[in-house]
N, C-alpha and C positions, 0 to 999 in steps of 0.2 A: 655621682651619687654618694651620700654619706654612708659610712660603715655603721653598724649597730652601735659600736662604742662611741662613735662621734655623735650619733643621734641621742644617745643617753646623756653625754656631756652637754649637748646643746639643750636638751630638755631640762636637765638639772639647773643649768644656768638660768633659763627662763623662769622656772618654778621658784628659784631663790629670789630673783628680782621681783616676781609677783608677790611672794610672801612678804618681802620687805615693804613693798608698796602698801599692801593691805594693813600691815602692822602700823606703819606711819600714818595711816588714815583711820586708826581707831579700831581695827578688827583684831580679834584674838584668833590665832591659828588653832583649830581644834584637832585637825589631823591632816597629814600629807600622804599622798599616794595610797588612799584607801581603796583596796581592791577586793573584788569577789570574782567568781568565775564568769560573771556576766560583764564585768568591765572594771574601770578604775576612774576615780575622781582625783584630780591632781591636788586640789586644796579644798578643805572644808574649813570655813571661817565663821566666826560669830561676832556680831556687833549688837549689843542690847538683846532684844528678842528676835533678832534676825539671824537665821542660819543660811549661809551662802555656800553653794557648791560651785567651785570654780574650775573651769577648763582652761589650761594655759597652753598656748601655742607659741613657739619661738620660730619666727620666720624671717628670712631676709626681706627687708622693706615691707614688714607687716602693716596691714591697714584694716580698717573695719570692713572694707569691701571683700577681703579674703575670708571673713567670718563664715559666710554661707558655704564656701568651699570646704573649709576644715571642720565645720560644725554642722554637718548635714543631718538629715532626719534619722538615719541609722545610728549615728554617734549620739544624738540627743536621747534616743530610746535607751541606749546602753547606759548613759549617765543617769537617766531617770530610774532604771532598774537598780543600779548600784546605790543611788540615793535612798530608794525604798528599803534596800537591805540595811543600809546604815541606820535609818530611822527605826527599823524593827529591832536592831541590835541595841541601839542606844536610845531607849524610850524617854530618857530625860529631856531629849530635844523635841519630843512630839508636839509640844505646845508652841514651839517657835514658828515664826513666819519663815517661809522658805523662798529662796530666790536662786536662780541659775544664772551665773555670770560667766563671761569669757574675758581673759586677758591675753592680748596678743603682744608679744615682746619681740622687738627687732633684735637682730643678731648683735654680738659684741661690737662695740665701737659706735653704735648708733643709739642715741639716748632715748628715742621715742618708744612708747608703748601705749596701748589703748585698753582701757577698762570698759567693757560693755556690760552694764548692769541689765538684768532681765534679758539676757541674750536669747533665751527661749522660755516658754511657759510649759509646765507639766500639768496635764489635765487631772492627774491622780490626786493632786493636793487641793 
């Protein structure tokens, strides 16, 4: 089992890879690790009129099939509540289209990662 410090390093590695990928694909990083008492969003990115809330998971041999395990209904609700908080605080984004994505990053040494657009839909939007 990974220690807390190892989990943090692994998470930071994955988030850095995901942020680089998004930037290379024309996204602007608006914020990283936006947190409230209800939860945290790893990356908030913007591309044109689209605002994307991204959950990043760094997993050994990550795959799209693991998405349902790591992004369950409880986690989705926490991300949605945190996104609502962000939008209430930063009203300048209120006219943007909203999307919830997931990026699954393999552990160091393995080049694969998966960007899942529209990983889930929020009914509040």
